[in-house]
Backbone atoms as SQL, in Angstrom:
CREATE TABLE atoms (id INTEGER PRIMARY KEY, chain TEXT, resi INTEGER, resn TEXT, atom TEXT, x REAL, y REAL, z REAL);
INSERT INTO atoms VALUES
  (1, 'A', 1, 'UNK', 'N', 4.549, -8.985, -3.997),
  (2, 'A', 1, 'UNK', 'CA', 4.107, -8.552, -2.505),
  (3, 'A', 1, 'UNK', 'C', 5.226, -7.281, -1.997),
  (4, 'A', 2, 'UNK', 'N', 5.086, -6.247, -1.446),
  (5, 'A', 2, 'UNK', 'CA', 6.220, -5.667, -0.383),
  (6, 'A', 2, 'UNK', 'C', 5.887, -4.938, 0.074),
  (7, 'A', 3, 'UNK', 'N', 6.547, -4.453, 1.472),
  (8, 'A', 3, 'UNK', 'CA', 6.682, -3.844, 2.806),
  (9, 'A', 3, 'UNK', 'C', 6.546, -2.514, 2.272),
  (10, 'A', 4, 'UNK', 'N', 5.895, -1.473, 2.510),
  (11, 'A', 4, 'UNK', 'CA', 5.474, -0.173, 2.354),
  (12, 'A', 4, 'UNK', 'C', 5.833, -0.128, 3.178),
  (13, 'A', 5, 'UNK', 'N', 5.657, 1.922, 3.642),
  (14, 'A', 5, 'UNK', 'CA', 5.168, 2.812, 4.626),
  (15, 'A', 5, 'UNK', 'C', 4.817, 3.821, 3.813),
  (16, 'A', 6, 'UNK', 'N', 3.414, 3.968, 4.711),
  (17, 'A', 6, 'UNK', 'CA', 2.285, 5.133, 4.079),
  (18, 'A', 6, 'UNK', 'C', 3.300, 6.587, 4.609),
  (19, 'A', 7, 'UNK', 'N', 3.301, 7.524, 3.251),
  (20, 'A', 7, 'UNK', 'CA', 4.216, 8.950, 3.400),
  (21, 'A', 7, 'UNK', 'C', 2.849, 10.026, 3.076),
  (22, 'A', 8, 'UNK', 'N', 2.085, 9.700, 2.739),
  (23, 'A', 8, 'UNK', 'CA', 1.134, 10.412, 2.103),
  (24, 'A', 8, 'UNK', 'C', 0.433, 10.607, 1.615),
  (25, 'A', 9, 'UNK', 'N', -0.891, 11.392, 1.496),
  (26, 'A', 9, 'UNK', 'CA', -1.954, 10.818, 0.632),
  (27, 'A', 9, 'UNK', 'C', -2.038, 11.965, -0.721),
  (28, 'A', 10, 'UNK', 'N', -2.718, 11.263, -2.163),
  (29, 'A', 10, 'UNK', 'CA', -2.987, 11.684, -3.130),
  (30, 'A', 10, 'UNK', 'C', -4.253, 11.767, -3.420),
  (31, 'A', 11, 'UNK', 'N', -4.826, 13.142, -3.990),
  (32, 'A', 11, 'UNK', 'CA', -6.057, 14.063, -3.986),
  (33, 'A', 11, 'UNK', 'C', -5.801, 13.744, -5.368),
  (34, 'A', 12, 'UNK', 'N', -7.142, 13.169, -6.185),
  (35, 'A', 12, 'UNK', 'CA', -7.482, 13.368, -7.433),
  (36, 'A', 12, 'UNK', 'C', -9.140, 13.221, -8.036),
  (37, 'A', 13, 'UNK', 'N', -9.277, 14.622, -7.769),
  (38, 'A', 13, 'UNK', 'CA', -10.364, 14.996, -8.455),
  (39, 'A', 13, 'UNK', 'C', -10.831, 14.321, -9.846),
  (40, 'A', 14, 'UNK', 'N', -10.208, 14.540, -10.685),
  (41, 'A', 14, 'UNK', 'CA', -10.831, 13.489, -11.853),
  (42, 'A', 14, 'UNK', 'C', -9.890, 12.640, -12.325),
  (43, 'A', 15, 'UNK', 'N', -10.584, 11.168, -12.514),
  (44, 'A', 15, 'UNK', 'CA', -9.689, 10.036, -12.586),
  (45, 'A', 15, 'UNK', 'C', -10.616, 8.984, -13.919),
  (46, 'A', 16, 'UNK', 'N', -10.356, 8.168, -14.152),
  (47, 'A', 16, 'UNK', 'CA', -10.969, 7.273, -15.033),
  (48, 'A', 16, 'UNK', 'C', -10.625, 5.555, -14.259),
  (49, 'A', 17, 'UNK', 'N', -10.526, 5.732, -13.013),
  (50, 'A', 17, 'UNK', 'CA', -10.638, 4.652, -12.808),
  (51, 'A', 17, 'UNK', 'C', -12.029, 4.106, -12.371),
  (52, 'A', 18, 'UNK', 'N', -12.907, 4.798, -12.544),
  (53, 'A', 18, 'UNK', 'CA', -14.464, 4.514, -11.845),
  (54, 'A', 18, 'UNK', 'C', -14.205, 3.518, -10.370),
  (55, 'A', 19, 'UNK', 'N', -13.725, 4.116, -10.037),
  (56, 'A', 19, 'UNK', 'CA', -13.886, 3.344, -8.301),
  (57, 'A', 19, 'UNK', 'C', -14.990, 4.967, -7.588),
  (58, 'A', 20, 'UNK', 'N', -15.436, 4.464, -6.430),
  (59, 'A', 20, 'UNK', 'CA', -16.138, 5.364, -5.887),
  (60, 'A', 20, 'UNK', 'C', -15.509, 5.856, -4.274),
  (61, 'A', 21, 'UNK', 'N', -15.476, 7.443, -4.455),
  (62, 'A', 21, 'UNK', 'CA', -14.615, 7.891, -3.492),
  (63, 'A', 21, 'UNK', 'C', -13.192, 7.036, -2.988),
  (64, 'A', 22, 'UNK', 'N', -12.433, 6.906, -4.159),
  (65, 'A', 22, 'UNK', 'CA', -11.099, 5.658, -3.811),
  (66, 'A', 22, 'UNK', 'C', -10.266, 6.999, -2.463),
  (67, 'A', 23, 'UNK', 'N', -9.210, 6.282, -2.074),
  (68, 'A', 23, 'UNK', 'CA', -8.398, 6.592, -1.225),
  (69, 'A', 23, 'UNK', 'C', -6.794, 6.225, -1.600),
  (70, 'A', 24, 'UNK', 'N', -6.614, 7.420, -2.136),
  (71, 'A', 24, 'UNK', 'CA', -4.655, 7.019, -2.887),
  (72, 'A', 24, 'UNK', 'C', -4.521, 6.915, -1.637),
  (73, 'A', 25, 'UNK', 'N', -2.910, 6.779, -1.988),
  (74, 'A', 25, 'UNK', 'CA', -1.907, 7.118, -0.265),
  (75, 'A', 25, 'UNK', 'C', -0.073, 6.463, -1.289),
  (76, 'A', 26, 'UNK', 'N', 0.185, 7.629, -0.569),
  (77, 'A', 26, 'UNK', 'CA', 1.571, 7.436, -1.386),
  (78, 'A', 26, 'UNK', 'C', 2.444, 6.775, -0.233),
  (79, 'A', 27, 'UNK', 'N', 3.328, 5.814, -0.945),
  (80, 'A', 27, 'UNK', 'CA', 3.809, 5.003, 0.012),
  (81, 'A', 27, 'UNK', 'C', 5.336, 4.651, -0.827),
  (82, 'A', 28, 'UNK', 'N', 6.036, 4.796, 0.346),
  (83, 'A', 28, 'UNK', 'CA', 7.236, 4.054, 0.181),
  (84, 'A', 28, 'UNK', 'C', 7.634, 2.980, 0.279),
  (85, 'A', 29, 'UNK', 'N', 8.258, 2.023, -0.555),
  (86, 'A', 29, 'UNK', 'CA', 9.115, 0.214, -0.220),
  (87, 'A', 29, 'UNK', 'C', 10.173, 0.694, 1.213),
  (88, 'A', 30, 'UNK', 'N', 9.968, -0.119, 1.956),
  (89, 'A', 30, 'UNK', 'CA', 11.007, -0.033, 3.094),
  (90, 'A', 30, 'UNK', 'C', 11.089, -1.369, 3.525),
  (91, 'A', 31, 'UNK', 'N', 12.692, -1.745, 3.560),
  (92, 'A', 31, 'UNK', 'CA', 13.272, -2.388, 3.716),
  (93, 'A', 31, 'UNK', 'C', 13.084, -3.077, 5.808),
  (94, 'A', 32, 'UNK', 'N', 13.537, -4.660, 5.678),
  (95, 'A', 32, 'UNK', 'CA', 13.453, -5.198, 7.054),
  (96, 'A', 32, 'UNK', 'C', 14.356, -4.530, 8.005),
  (97, 'A', 33, 'UNK', 'N', 14.910, -3.581, 7.033),
  (98, 'A', 33, 'UNK', 'CA', 15.640, -2.870, 8.174),
  (99, 'A', 33, 'UNK', 'C', 15.194, -1.383, 8.779),
  (100, 'A', 34, 'UNK', 'N', 14.241, -1.328, 8.366),
  (101, 'A', 34, 'UNK', 'CA', 13.365, -0.406, 9.148),
  (102, 'A', 34, 'UNK', 'C', 13.854, 0.789, 8.607),
  (103, 'A', 35, 'UNK', 'N', 14.080, 1.317, 6.944),
  (104, 'A', 35, 'UNK', 'CA', 14.343, 2.038, 6.212),
  (105, 'A', 35, 'UNK', 'C', 13.799, 2.011, 4.869),
  (106, 'A', 36, 'UNK', 'N', 13.958, 3.055, 4.216),
  (107, 'A', 36, 'UNK', 'CA', 13.212, 3.651, 3.452),
  (108, 'A', 36, 'UNK', 'C', 14.285, 2.649, 2.063),
  (109, 'A', 37, 'UNK', 'N', 13.334, 1.674, 0.897),
  (110, 'A', 37, 'UNK', 'CA', 14.006, 0.663, -0.013),
  (111, 'A', 37, 'UNK', 'C', 13.687, 1.155, -0.962),
  (112, 'A', 38, 'UNK', 'N', 13.497, 2.176, -1.943),
  (113, 'A', 38, 'UNK', 'CA', 12.882, 2.657, -3.347),
  (114, 'A', 38, 'UNK', 'C', 12.293, 3.681, -3.542),
  (115, 'A', 39, 'UNK', 'N', 11.549, 4.019, -4.452),
  (116, 'A', 39, 'UNK', 'CA', 10.787, 4.798, -4.852),
  (117, 'A', 39, 'UNK', 'C', 9.447, 5.044, -4.618),
  (118, 'A', 40, 'UNK', 'N', 8.928, 5.904, -4.015),
  (119, 'A', 40, 'UNK', 'CA', 7.357, 6.280, -3.958),
  (120, 'A', 40, 'UNK', 'C', 6.446, 6.103, -5.156),
  (121, 'A', 41, 'UNK', 'N', 5.462, 5.318, -4.264),
  (122, 'A', 41, 'UNK', 'CA', 4.413, 5.335, -5.912),
  (123, 'A', 41, 'UNK', 'C', 3.156, 5.344, -4.809),
  (124, 'A', 42, 'UNK', 'N', 2.018, 5.597, -6.014),
  (125, 'A', 42, 'UNK', 'CA', 0.576, 5.577, -5.741),
  (126, 'A', 42, 'UNK', 'C', 0.138, 4.282, -5.486),
  (127, 'A', 43, 'UNK', 'N', -0.662, 4.272, -4.608),
  (128, 'A', 43, 'UNK', 'CA', -1.332, 2.923, -4.379),
  (129, 'A', 43, 'UNK', 'C', -2.945, 3.567, -4.240),
  (130, 'A', 44, 'UNK', 'N', -3.814, 2.618, -4.595),
  (131, 'A', 44, 'UNK', 'CA', -5.131, 2.381, -3.663),
  (132, 'A', 44, 'UNK', 'C', -5.321, 1.937, -2.387),
  (133, 'A', 45, 'UNK', 'N', -6.070, 2.381, -1.300),
  (134, 'A', 45, 'UNK', 'CA', -6.154, 2.103, 0.110),
  (135, 'A', 45, 'UNK', 'C', -7.426, 1.866, -0.079),
  (136, 'A', 46, 'UNK', 'N', -7.673, 0.486, 0.329),
  (137, 'A', 46, 'UNK', 'CA', -9.223, -0.237, 0.590),
  (138, 'A', 46, 'UNK', 'C', -9.241, -0.457, 1.910),
  (139, 'A', 47, 'UNK', 'N', -8.294, -0.895, 2.663),
  (140, 'A', 47, 'UNK', 'CA', -8.389, -1.456, 4.040),
  (141, 'A', 47, 'UNK', 'C', -8.125, 0.304, 5.121),
  (142, 'A', 48, 'UNK', 'N', -8.092, 1.354, 4.877),
  (143, 'A', 48, 'UNK', 'CA', -8.427, 2.749, 5.949),
  (144, 'A', 48, 'UNK', 'C', -6.264, 2.076, 6.305),
  (145, 'A', 49, 'UNK', 'N', -5.588, 2.501, 6.280),
  (146, 'A', 49, 'UNK', 'CA', -4.501, 2.714, 6.700),
  (147, 'A', 49, 'UNK', 'C', -4.062, 3.729, 6.616),
  (148, 'A', 50, 'UNK', 'N', -3.437, 4.327, 7.601),
  (149, 'A', 50, 'UNK', 'CA', -3.418, 5.676, 8.071),
  (150, 'A', 50, 'UNK', 'C', -1.202, 6.432, 7.876),
  (151, 'A', 51, 'UNK', 'N', -1.300, 7.229, 7.644),
  (152, 'A', 51, 'UNK', 'CA', 0.174, 8.045, 7.658),
  (153, 'A', 51, 'UNK', 'C', 1.025, 7.166, 8.895),
  (154, 'A', 52, 'UNK', 'N', 1.885, 6.715, 8.273),
  (155, 'A', 52, 'UNK', 'CA', 3.240, 6.401, 9.000),
  (156, 'A', 52, 'UNK', 'C', 3.045, 4.948, 9.218),
  (157, 'A', 53, 'UNK', 'N', 2.288, 4.464, 8.947),
  (158, 'A', 53, 'UNK', 'CA', 2.029, 2.704, 9.306),
  (159, 'A', 53, 'UNK', 'C', 2.540, 1.741, 7.373),
  (160, 'A', 54, 'UNK', 'N', 3.035, 0.888, 9.008),
  (161, 'A', 54, 'UNK', 'CA', 3.633, 0.074, 7.494),
  (162, 'A', 54, 'UNK', 'C', 2.462, -0.886, 7.294),
  (163, 'A', 55, 'UNK', 'N', 2.740, -1.214, 5.639),
  (164, 'A', 55, 'UNK', 'CA', 1.319, -1.897, 5.110),
  (165, 'A', 55, 'UNK', 'C', 2.216, -3.034, 4.060),
  (166, 'A', 56, 'UNK', 'N', 0.731, -3.547, 3.778),
  (167, 'A', 56, 'UNK', 'CA', 1.679, -5.057, 2.825),
  (168, 'A', 56, 'UNK', 'C', 1.044, -4.381, 1.069),
  (169, 'A', 57, 'UNK', 'N', 1.878, -3.706, 0.100),
  (170, 'A', 57, 'UNK', 'CA', 1.334, -3.696, -0.815),
  (171, 'A', 57, 'UNK', 'C', 1.459, -4.729, -1.989),
  (172, 'A', 58, 'UNK', 'N', 0.498, -4.514, -2.721),
  (173, 'A', 58, 'UNK', 'CA', 0.384, -5.560, -4.249),
  (174, 'A', 58, 'UNK', 'C', 0.900, -4.682, -5.033),
  (175, 'A', 59, 'UNK', 'N', 0.894, -5.325, -6.312),
  (176, 'A', 59, 'UNK', 'CA', 1.402, -4.467, -7.633),
  (177, 'A', 59, 'UNK', 'C', 0.541, -5.289, -8.499),
  (178, 'A', 60, 'UNK', 'N', 0.218, -5.432, -9.975),
  (179, 'A', 60, 'UNK', 'CA', -0.020, -5.763, -10.826),
  (180, 'A', 60, 'UNK', 'C', -0.703, -5.907, -11.044),
  (181, 'A', 61, 'UNK', 'N', -1.634, -7.196, -12.371),
  (182, 'A', 61, 'UNK', 'CA', -2.656, -7.414, -12.595),
  (183, 'A', 61, 'UNK', 'C', -3.455, -8.015, -11.459),
  (184, 'A', 62, 'UNK', 'N', -2.821, -9.054, -10.887),
  (185, 'A', 62, 'UNK', 'CA', -3.200, -9.250, -9.826),
  (186, 'A', 62, 'UNK', 'C', -4.265, -8.552, -8.748),
  (187, 'A', 63, 'UNK', 'N', -3.780, -6.846, -8.831),
  (188, 'A', 63, 'UNK', 'CA', -4.669, -6.451, -7.746),
  (189, 'A', 63, 'UNK', 'C', -6.333, -5.863, -8.376),
  (190, 'A', 64, 'UNK', 'N', -6.217, -6.131, -9.878),
  (191, 'A', 64, 'UNK', 'CA', -7.231, -6.119, -10.173),
  (192, 'A', 64, 'UNK', 'C', -8.360, -7.348, -9.682),
  (193, 'A', 65, 'UNK', 'N', -8.550, -8.508, -8.772),
  (194, 'A', 65, 'UNK', 'CA', -9.096, -9.537, -8.533),
  (195, 'A', 65, 'UNK', 'C', -10.261, -9.164, -7.258),
  (196, 'A', 66, 'UNK', 'N', -10.261, -7.837, -6.501),
  (197, 'A', 66, 'UNK', 'CA', -11.176, -8.033, -5.490),
  (198, 'A', 66, 'UNK', 'C', -11.756, -7.229, -6.153),
  (199, 'A', 67, 'UNK', 'N', -12.890, -7.742, -5.504),
  (200, 'A', 67, 'UNK', 'CA', -14.214, -6.988, -5.816),
  (201, 'A', 67, 'UNK', 'C', -14.835, -5.422, -5.875),
  (202, 'A', 68, 'UNK', 'N', -13.578, -4.781, -5.501),
  (203, 'A', 68, 'UNK', 'CA', -13.835, -3.149, -5.393),
  (204, 'A', 68, 'UNK', 'C', -12.607, -2.656, -6.763),
  (205, 'A', 69, 'UNK', 'N', -12.064, -3.787, -6.762),
  (206, 'A', 69, 'UNK', 'CA', -10.811, -3.361, -7.885),
  (207, 'A', 69, 'UNK', 'C', -11.485, -4.135, -9.793),
  (208, 'A', 70, 'UNK', 'N', -12.218, -4.836, -9.667),
  (209, 'A', 70, 'UNK', 'CA', -12.239, -5.861, -10.842),
  (210, 'A', 70, 'UNK', 'C', -12.288, -5.173, -12.209),
  (211, 'A', 71, 'UNK', 'N', -11.863, -5.098, -13.372),
  (212, 'A', 71, 'UNK', 'CA', -11.411, -4.401, -14.335),
  (213, 'A', 71, 'UNK', 'C', -11.525, -2.949, -14.044),
  (214, 'A', 72, 'UNK', 'N', -10.706, -2.381, -13.248),
  (215, 'A', 72, 'UNK', 'CA', -10.523, -1.017, -12.846),
  (216, 'A', 72, 'UNK', 'C', -9.273, -0.686, -13.371),
  (217, 'A', 73, 'UNK', 'N', -9.008, 0.099, -13.577),
  (218, 'A', 73, 'UNK', 'CA', -7.280, 1.067, -13.880),
  (219, 'A', 73, 'UNK', 'C', -6.702, 0.799, -12.319),
  (220, 'A', 74, 'UNK', 'N', -5.879, -0.119, -11.640),
  (221, 'A', 74, 'UNK', 'CA', -5.155, -0.078, -10.645),
  (222, 'A', 74, 'UNK', 'C', -3.985, -0.493, -10.431),
  (223, 'A', 75, 'UNK', 'N', -3.025, -0.389, -10.532),
  (224, 'A', 75, 'UNK', 'CA', -1.908, -0.910, -10.188),
  (225, 'A', 75, 'UNK', 'C', -0.590, -1.138, -9.472),
  (226, 'A', 76, 'UNK', 'N', -1.510, -1.186, -7.968),
  (227, 'A', 76, 'UNK', 'CA', -0.619, -0.639, -6.379),
  (228, 'A', 76, 'UNK', 'C', -2.059, -1.201, -5.867),
  (229, 'A', 77, 'UNK', 'N', -2.058, -1.770, -5.105),
  (230, 'A', 77, 'UNK', 'CA', -3.140, -1.808, -3.714),
  (231, 'A', 77, 'UNK', 'C', -2.421, -1.962, -2.786),
  (232, 'A', 78, 'UNK', 'N', -3.252, -1.306, -1.436),
  (233, 'A', 78, 'UNK', 'CA', -2.658, -1.680, -0.145),
  (234, 'A', 78, 'UNK', 'C', -3.595, -3.280, 0.237),
  (235, 'A', 79, 'UNK', 'N', -3.216, -3.410, 0.717),
  (236, 'A', 79, 'UNK', 'CA', -3.917, -5.264, 0.852),
  (237, 'A', 79, 'UNK', 'C', -4.079, -5.597, 2.330),
  (238, 'A', 80, 'UNK', 'N', -2.965, -5.439, 3.317),
  (239, 'A', 80, 'UNK', 'CA', -2.509, -4.829, 4.686),
  (240, 'A', 80, 'UNK', 'C', -1.881, -4.072, 4.789),
  (241, 'A', 81, 'UNK', 'N', -2.614, -4.240, 6.905),
  (242, 'A', 81, 'UNK', 'CA', -1.164, -3.115, 7.387),
  (243, 'A', 81, 'UNK', 'C', -0.737, -3.911, 8.493),
  (244, 'A', 82, 'UNK', 'N', -0.167, -3.914, 8.673),
  (245, 'A', 82, 'UNK', 'CA', 1.959, -4.613, 9.406),
  (246, 'A', 82, 'UNK', 'C', 1.666, -4.644, 11.062),
  (247, 'A', 83, 'UNK', 'N', 1.244, -5.679, 11.947),
  (248, 'A', 83, 'UNK', 'CA', 1.429, -5.376, 13.149),
  (249, 'A', 83, 'UNK', 'C', 2.697, -5.595, 12.981),
  (250, 'A', 84, 'UNK', 'N', 3.508, -6.421, 12.780),
  (251, 'A', 84, 'UNK', 'CA', 4.951, -6.577, 13.036),
  (252, 'A', 84, 'UNK', 'C', 5.433, -7.608, 11.972),
  (253, 'A', 85, 'UNK', 'N', 6.681, -7.451, 12.065),
  (254, 'A', 85, 'UNK', 'CA', 8.131, -8.615, 11.555),
  (255, 'A', 85, 'UNK', 'C', 8.599, -8.978, 11.953),
  (256, 'A', 86, 'UNK', 'N', 9.245, -10.332, 11.757),
  (257, 'A', 86, 'UNK', 'CA', 10.062, -11.039, 12.322),
  (258, 'A', 86, 'UNK', 'C', 11.641, -11.554, 11.414),
  (259, 'A', 87, 'UNK', 'N', 12.552, -11.787, 11.838),
  (260, 'A', 87, 'UNK', 'CA', 12.969, -12.416, 10.685),
  (261, 'A', 87, 'UNK', 'C', 14.335, -13.187, 11.341),
  (262, 'A', 88, 'UNK', 'N', 14.485, -14.692, 11.464),
  (263, 'A', 88, 'UNK', 'CA', 15.408, -15.271, 12.382),
  (264, 'A', 88, 'UNK', 'C', 15.531, -15.261, 13.751),
  (265, 'A', 89, 'UNK', 'N', 13.731, -14.715, 14.043),
  (266, 'A', 89, 'UNK', 'CA', 13.518, -15.331, 16.047),
  (267, 'A', 89, 'UNK', 'C', 13.659, -13.642, 16.106),
  (268, 'A', 90, 'UNK', 'N', 14.141, -12.573, 15.275),
  (269, 'A', 90, 'UNK', 'CA', 14.506, -11.149, 15.908),
  (270, 'A', 90, 'UNK', 'C', 13.283, -10.533, 15.740),
  (271, 'A', 91, 'UNK', 'N', 12.219, -9.712, 16.409),
  (272, 'A', 91, 'UNK', 'CA', 11.683, -8.158, 15.958),
  (273, 'A', 91, 'UNK', 'C', 12.272, -7.688, 14.979),
  (274, 'A', 92, 'UNK', 'N', 11.751, -7.030, 14.008),
  (275, 'A', 92, 'UNK', 'CA', 12.407, -5.691, 13.631),
  (276, 'A', 92, 'UNK', 'C', 11.258, -4.831, 13.383),
  (277, 'A', 93, 'UNK', 'N', 10.214, -5.106, 13.283),
  (278, 'A', 93, 'UNK', 'CA', 9.313, -3.399, 13.440),
  (279, 'A', 93, 'UNK', 'C', 7.699, -4.482, 14.418),
  (280, 'A', 94, 'UNK', 'N', 7.485, -3.646, 14.677),
  (281, 'A', 94, 'UNK', 'CA', 6.136, -3.733, 15.637),
  (282, 'A', 94, 'UNK', 'C', 5.307, -2.570, 15.523),
  (283, 'A', 95, 'UNK', 'N', 4.154, -2.544, 15.328),
  (284, 'A', 95, 'UNK', 'CA', 3.141, -1.193, 15.334),
  (285, 'A', 95, 'UNK', 'C', 3.463, -0.722, 16.350);
């Protein structure tokens, strides 16, 4: 699981994922120093995250264990919207 920031959306009218009305987001891995920490990726959003929000992203075979993604062609999934991040009793991010 990783922290990521929503940087955009992706629209694909032709897909093989068999998911009804999917929302795909462009997300960038984010460090606890509040800066980009990796390459952008596309993640399926089943919870309604928005542009600029900090999210939790899960990757790999575990993302195919939710009711809407079981046995689907999904590799990255937004599983939470982050409200705050604290480290050593210091708040490093707040929504």
